[in-house]
C-alpha positions, 0 to 999 in steps of 0.5 A: 325804581330804587332797587337798593335796600342796603341804606337806612331807609333813604332809598325807600323814601326816594321811591315813595316820592317818585310814586307821589309825583307820578300820581299827581301828574296823572291826576292833573292830565286827566282832569276834565274841563268845567262845563257851563249849562247855557239852557238856564236863563234861556227861553223854552217853548213847545208845540204843545203842553198838558197837565200843567207841564209848561215848557219852561219847567225843562230849564228851571234848574230843578232836576227833580224827576218826579212829576209831583215836583212840578218841574217836568215838561209834558206834551199834550198829545202823542203826535210830533212834539218839539221842545225848543230852548233858545240859549241864554244871551242869544239876544245879545249875539251869543252862540255856543259850541255845544259839548253835550246835552243832558236830558233828565227823564221822568222816573215815576211813570212811563219812562220808556216814552223817551225812546226815539227822541231826537236832539238837535243844535240848530238844524244839526242833529246831535243824536237819538235817545235809545231808552234803557231801563237802567238809565235815568239821565241821558248824556248826548254828545254834540261834539262842538256843534255851533248854535243858538237853540237846542230842540228835542223832537219826539213822534208817536208818544208823549214827550216829557222832560224833567230837565234839559241841560245844554253844556258848553266848555268853559273855554268855549264860552263867548265873550259878551259886551257888559250890558245894563238894563236901564229900564229896571230902575226907570218908571213905567206908565200906560194909557190904560190898565186892566185886570191888575196888569200894571205897567210897572210889571214890565220892568220888575225883572221878572221874565215869567211869560205866564199871567199867573206869575203876576208880572205881565202888563195888560191894557184895559181895551183893544184900541190905541194903547201906549206904554211909556218907560222912562229910563233910569236917570231921566230926572237928571236928563240922562241919555243912553246908546241903546244896544 
């Protein structure tokens, strides 16, 4: 610290500069690393669902915590219910060091139902949620447990989750091969078509698993059905090494 005050103000300026540098150094050293939500673009499934609360609502990147927002998962019963999320790019070999799991609880009804829900990465337990009336979003530390799936399990009450975020440090994100979907620009045909389920739906880029999304192929009968997809560039004889 500058203790002399006999100059014309220069020492005061030096003292202020020292404080400024110290403040900047502290700010840089305490900055938190960015986290990536690897649940989005994953695949969600559940042992049961009811009241329209399908599993994929839990990872639709919508954190609306009211059921009227049509973005919350809801189990069908009070038995042992499990919601499982296969994390994104797992089919391409990805696995993740999970920093934490963030669960957005329903707020417009029955929030205490979440009490006792257990969160797992793979088969390893991250933690158990203890209901707190003042908390609407629960952040459960997983401390780098490695896995390809995250599961929430609850016994004895309805399981309802309005968003499940699986967070990975940016520096821990796996490096993946650059892959291209050569079916998307191709041509699909089928030996039969029923109920409007055209074969072109197979390669429309929409991975919605429900018939209502109008993106699923359906044959006209139950016998000897075939679907053929001619890949992009087939007209000119293009060939691919399929991963």
